[in-house]
C-alpha positions as CSV (number, residue, x, y, z in Angstrom):
1,M,-8.2,1.6,1.7
2,A,-5.7,3.7,3.7
3,L,-3.3,3.8,0.7
4,L,-6.1,4.7,-1.8
5,S,-7.2,7.4,0.6
6,W,-3.7,8.8,0.8
7,I,-3.4,8.9,-3.0
8,L,-6.8,10.7,-3.4
9,F,-5.8,13.2,-0.7
10,L,-2.5,13.9,-2.4
11,V,-4.1,14.2,-5.9
12,I,-7.3,16.1,-5.0
13,F,-6.3,18.3,-2.0
14,L,-2.6,18.5,-1.4
15,T,-1.3,19.2,-4.9
16,R,-4.1,21.8,-5.4
17,K,-2.8,23.6,-2.3
18,I,0.7,23.5,-3.7
19,Y,-0.6,24.9,-7.0
20,H,-2.4,27.8,-5.5
21,H,0.5,28.6,-3.0
22,Y,3.1,29.0,-5.8
23,V,0.8,30.5,-8.4
24,S,-0.1,33.2,-6.0
25,R,3.6,34.0,-5.6
26,G,4.0,34.5,-9.3
27,V,5.3,31.0,-10.5
28,K,4.1,30.1,-13.9
29,E,1.0,27.8,-13.9
30,R,2.4,25.2,-16.2
31,V,5.6,24.9,-14.2
32,I,3.6,24.1,-11.0
33,I,1.4,21.7,-12.9
34,Y,4.3,19.6,-14.1
35,Y,5.9,19.7,-10.7
36,N,2.6,18.5,-9.3
37,R,2.5,15.6,-11.8
38,K,6.0,14.5,-10.6
39,I,5.0,14.8,-7.0
40,I,2.1,12.5,-7.8
41,H,4.5,10.2,-9.6
42,V,6.7,9.8,-6.6
43,F,4.3,10.0,-3.6
44,A,1.4,8.1,-5.2
45,G,2.8,5.9,-7.9
46,A,6.2,5.0,-6.5
47,L,5.1,4.8,-2.9
48,A,2.3,2.5,-3.8
49,A,4.6,0.4,-5.9
50,I,7.1,-0.1,-3.1
51,L,4.5,-0.9,-0.5
52,T,2.5,-3.3,-2.7
53,P,4.6,-6.5,-2.1
54,F,4.5,-5.9,1.6
55,I,0.8,-5.2,2.1
56,F,-1.0,-7.2,-0.6
57,T,-1.2,-10.9,-1.2
58,N,-3.8,-10.8,-4.0
59,V,-2.5,-9.0,-7.1
60,Y,-6.0,-8.2,-8.3
61,I,-6.6,-5.8,-5.5
62,P,-3.8,-3.3,-6.5
63,F,-4.7,-3.8,-10.1
64,A,-8.3,-2.9,-9.4
65,L,-7.3,0.2,-7.4
66,A,-5.1,1.3,-10.3
67,M,-8.0,1.0,-12.7
68,I,-10.2,2.9,-10.3
69,L,-7.6,5.7,-10.3
70,A,-7.4,5.5,-14.1
71,V,-11.2,6.2,-14.3
72,V,-10.9,9.0,-11.7
73,S,-8.1,10.6,-13.9
74,Y,-10.1,10.1,-17.1
75,L,-13.4,11.5,-16.1
76,P,-12.3,15.2,-15.8
77,Y,-11.1,15.0,-19.5
78,R,-14.4,13.3,-20.4
79,I,-16.7,15.9,-18.8
80,G,-14.4,18.8,-19.7
81,K,-13.7,19.9,-16.2
82,L,-10.1,19.3,-15.6
83,N,-8.3,19.1,-12.3
84,Y,-6.4,22.2,-13.4
85,W,-3.7,21.9,-10.7
86,Y,-2.1,18.8,-12.4
87,Q,-4.0,18.2,-15.7
88,V,-3.8,19.9,-19.1
89,P,-6.2,19.5,-22.0
90,E,-3.7,18.3,-24.5
91,N,-2.1,15.6,-22.3
92,M,-4.0,12.7,-20.8
93,F,-0.8,10.9,-19.9
94,D,-1.8,10.7,-16.2
95,V,-4.4,8.1,-17.3
96,H,-1.8,6.1,-19.1
97,F,0.3,6.1,-15.9
98,C,-2.5,4.5,-13.9
99,I,-3.2,1.9,-16.5
100,M,0.4,0.9,-17.1
101,W,1.0,0.8,-13.3
102,G,-1.8,-1.7,-12.9
103,L,-0.9,-3.9,-16.0
104,S,2.8,-4.1,-15.2
105,T,2.1,-5.1,-11.6
106,L,-0.5,-7.6,-12.6
107,L,1.5,-9.4,-15.2
108,G,4.7,-9.5,-13.2
109,K,3.0,-11.2,-10.3
110,L,0.4,-13.3,-12.3
111,V,2.8,-14.7,-14.9
112,F,6.1,-15.0,-13.0
113,D,4.9,-15.0,-9.4
114,D,7.3,-12.1,-8.7
115,W,6.1,-8.7,-7.5
116,W,9.3,-7.0,-8.5
117,I,9.3,-8.0,-12.1
118,G,6.3,-5.8,-12.5
119,I,7.1,-3.2,-10.0
120,V,10.6,-2.3,-11.2
121,P,9.3,-1.0,-14.6
122,V,6.7,0.9,-12.6
123,L,9.5,2.5,-10.6
124,Y,11.3,3.5,-13.7
125,M,8.1,5.3,-14.8
126,S,7.3,6.8,-11.4
127,L,10.7,7.6,-9.8
128,G,12.9,7.7,-12.9
129,D,10.5,9.8,-15.0
130,A,9.8,12.1,-12.1
131,V,13.5,12.9,-11.6
132,T,14.0,13.7,-15.3
133,G,10.9,15.9,-15.3
134,I,12.0,17.8,-12.2
135,V,15.5,18.4,-13.7
136,R,14.1,19.6,-17.0
137,N,11.4,21.8,-15.3
138,Y,14.1,23.4,-13.1
139,M,16.4,24.0,-16.0
140,F,14.0,25.2,-18.6
141,G,10.9,26.2,-16.7
142,R,8.6,24.3,-19.1
143,R,7.8,20.7,-20.2
144,T,10.4,19.7,-22.7
145,K,12.9,16.9,-23.5
146,S,16.6,17.1,-22.5
147,W,19.3,14.6,-22.3
148,W,20.3,16.1,-18.9
149,G,17.0,14.8,-17.6
150,N,17.6,11.4,-19.1
151,L,21.0,11.2,-17.4
152,A,19.3,12.0,-14.1
153,M,16.8,9.3,-14.8
154,L,19.6,6.8,-15.6
155,A,21.2,7.5,-12.3
156,V,18.0,6.7,-10.5
157,C,16.9,3.7,-12.6
158,V,20.2,1.7,-12.7
159,P,20.3,1.1,-8.9
160,I,16.6,0.2,-9.0
161,G,17.2,-2.2,-11.9
162,S,20.1,-3.9,-10.1
163,I,17.4,-5.6,-7.9
164,L,16.7,-7.9,-10.9
165,G,20.4,-8.2,-11.9
166,L,21.7,-7.6,-15.4
167,N,18.3,-7.7,-17.0
168,G,17.1,-4.9,-14.8
169,V,20.2,-2.8,-15.5
170,V,19.9,-3.2,-19.3
171,A,16.2,-2.3,-19.0
172,A,17.0,0.8,-17.0
173,V,19.4,2.0,-19.7
174,V,17.0,1.4,-22.5
175,A,14.0,2.9,-20.6
176,S,16.1,6.0,-19.8
177,V,16.9,6.5,-23.5
178,L,13.3,5.9,-24.7
179,E,11.9,8.4,-22.3
180,H,13.5,11.1,-24.4
181,Y,11.2,10.3,-27.3
182,E,7.5,10.9,-27.4
183,Y,4.8,10.4,-30.0
184,K,1.3,11.7,-30.3
185,W,-0.6,8.7,-29.0
186,I,2.2,6.8,-27.2
187,D,4.0,8.7,-24.4
188,D,6.7,7.8,-22.0
189,N,4.3,6.5,-19.4
190,I,3.7,3.7,-21.9
191,T,7.1,3.2,-23.6
192,V,9.1,3.3,-20.4
193,P,7.4,0.6,-18.4
194,L,6.5,-1.5,-21.5
195,S,10.0,-1.6,-22.8
196,A,11.5,-2.3,-19.4
197,F,9.0,-5.0,-18.7
198,L,9.7,-6.8,-22.0
199,L,13.5,-6.6,-21.5
200,I,13.2,-8.0,-18.0
201,I,10.9,-10.9,-18.9
202,I,12.2,-12.0,-22.3
203,P,15.5,-13.5,-20.9
204,N,13.3,-15.3,-18.3
205,L,11.1,-16.8,-21.0
206,I,14.1,-17.9,-23.1
207,W,16.0,-19.5,-20.2
């Protein structure tokens, strides 16, 4: 409950304060929105992922919390009243983030009895994608794709992936490349953790 409270405080209160602080000083709204999204990636998604193996014994609890947060993220889009400090009408990818966080964590622990098999792909999505977004936002001042961002993501993800050995490193490289590409209904919050998860588990299934 303390972890959930922190995430809600960050998403609903703290990032809104950051938004108003910088917009009032002339920073473009979309720039702050995407910085806020990456702040949430790191200090909600990544922090929760790292803490999960140490504070939970039942995988269904973090999964349920992730689904609750997915609903909390989706409702503003549904009712047409967005959390304007981090949400934009054409991009519901924050909902995908919550869903993939929960599914990856659930399957890693449930199928392989290993928290990190599910959490490492989540860290690629939360930490790796956050770094690439921050780099691109700083360089271009808008949401766009750039290989400079992907190189930054690779530098973050490879050390994380080494926790799981060669499988994790290969998954880090592939995920860092795939993040560069985005389609209308499938964004990098899906392709990054999904591809990484599959590349990590397939060798385990074969051997």
